C-alpha positions, 0 to 999 in steps of 0.5 A, a space after each residue: 292864183 299866181 301862187 297856186 300856179 307857181 306851186 304846181 310848176 315847182 311840183 311839176 319840175 320836182 316830179 320830172 327831176 325825180 323821174 329822170 335823176 336815176 335814169 343814167 346811173 348805169 354804164 354809159 351807152 356811148 363810151 370814150 373809145 367810140 367817141 374817139 373813133 368817130 372823131 378820128 374819122 371826121 377829123 382825120 387828115 384824109 378829110 382835109 379839114 372839111 372845107 365847104 363844097 369839098 368832096 370830103 364834106 359830102 363823104 361826111 354827110 353820107 356817113 352821118 346819114 348812115 349813123 342817123 339811120 343806125 341810131 334810130 333817127 328817122 328821115 325828116 325831109 320829103 321822100 325819106 331823105 336825110 340830106 337837105 341840099 342847098 347852095 350859096 355864093 362865096 368869093 365869086 364861086 358857087 358852093 354846093 352843100 348839104 345839111 343832114 336832118 332827122 327826127 325822133 318822134 315824140 310820144 306825148 299826145 300833148 307835146 309831140 307836135 312841138 320840137 326840140 332842135 339839136 344841132 351842130 355843124 360838121 364843116 371846117 376851114 380846110 387847109 391853111 397854106 404855108 403852115 408848117 409842119 402841118 397845114 390841115 386844119 382838122 377841126 376836131 373840137 370845132 366841130 367834130 366834137 359837137 357833131 359826135 355829141 349829137 350822134 352820141 345823144 341819138 345812140 343813147 336815146 335809142 339804146 336806153 329805150 328812152 321815149 321823148 315827149 316832144 319830137 326831137 330834130 337832129 340837125 347836122 349843119 354845113 356852112 357854119 364857117 361861112 356865116 351859118 349858111 346851113 342853119 339859115 337855109 334850114 330855118 328858111 326852108 324848114 320842113 316843120 313849123 318853127 313856131 312850134 319849136 320849143 328850143 334849139 340846143 346847139 353843140 360846139 367845142 365839147 372835147 376839152 375839159 381843161 378850160 372849165 374843169 371836168 363836169 362843167 360846161 357853159 351856154 351862150 345866150 344866158 342873158 337872152 332867154 330863161 333856158 339856162 335857168 331851166 337847165 339849172 333846175 335839172 343840174 341840181 340833181 346831177 354832178 354837172 354844173 352850168 357855168 354862166 361866167 364865161 366872158 366870151 359866151 355873149 359874143 359866141 351867141 351871135 356867131 354860132 348856128 344857134 343865132 339862126 333860130 333866135 333871129 328868124 325874122 325882125 321888125 321894129 328892132 325886135 327879133 322873132 325866133 326860138 330860145 337857143 344857146 350853144 353848149 360848149 366846154 372850151 372857147 376859142 383856145 389857141 388851137 381853134 382854126 389852126 392845124 393844132 385842133 386835133 382829137 388827141 388833145 381831148 378828155 374823152 372820158 369827160 366827153 362820154 359823161 357829157 354825152 350821157 348828161 346831155 341825153 338825160 337833159 334832153 329827155 327831161 326837157 322833152 317832157 317838161 311843161 315849163 315854158 321857155 321864154 326870152 328875157 331880153 326885150 329885143 327878142 320875142 317868140 316866133 308866132 
């Protein structure tokens, strides 16, 4: 019986791959110049490094809300809101912040009640006093790049007329640089049942190609769940490679917003949550958290191709009926 089930699983995966492998063999929806313009806006000197609690963070949140609406991402929060406001205490002061949350409703009657959560943080560390000649930490790769990858997927799905099976939640988080405050708030105050979430896919540092080479990216959490294996199946039909030999990836799994989803609760040394991972093309290079993190260093052509690839991957995942489970015994799915 297990052999029969395995056979049908393989056939199902093969069918999905054949159905989607040709979808993006066409001109890119989101081109390099458009990504450059978005990143120039978010990481400009005018945004003063997007420190949490700043007026610039509020401005970016409002801009993201407008982009979500433009790209067909509907509000997820009550009263047609994109903005999820919250506050936290940092260095004995209250920081008022906001997440930007929306969704594209799934079309498969059996799957649309499940969620793929796509996330990225849009905050950074602000101004580093005493740095010369520039003191603004623009945060282009960390993480205007991930945020614009999120936007690019939304625009590609809309303008390509693609219809996901599962509902896709788009979540732009603040507070990541202060301990994943925004993603943890979302998880604790989610407008949807998180036990119905399929996976969380988080984007960070997607602007550079020199670290891994073109058409390559890595995922954190490969030792935690089987998500990487499923993505590997999709990649076999593409020119993209998921690199699973990045030493720092294991540590990054615990420091980015994805961890808020994999560790929602815990008891008896077992974490309950949703399989998750952060997807990136570079890792903690010498420009991260410095004034040198600027968009002028990006490979925008590679980034545009990456957005295109991820868009196809997300649609494929949204229709795939293969379960994604934790492989680390220290984790189990939220029930």
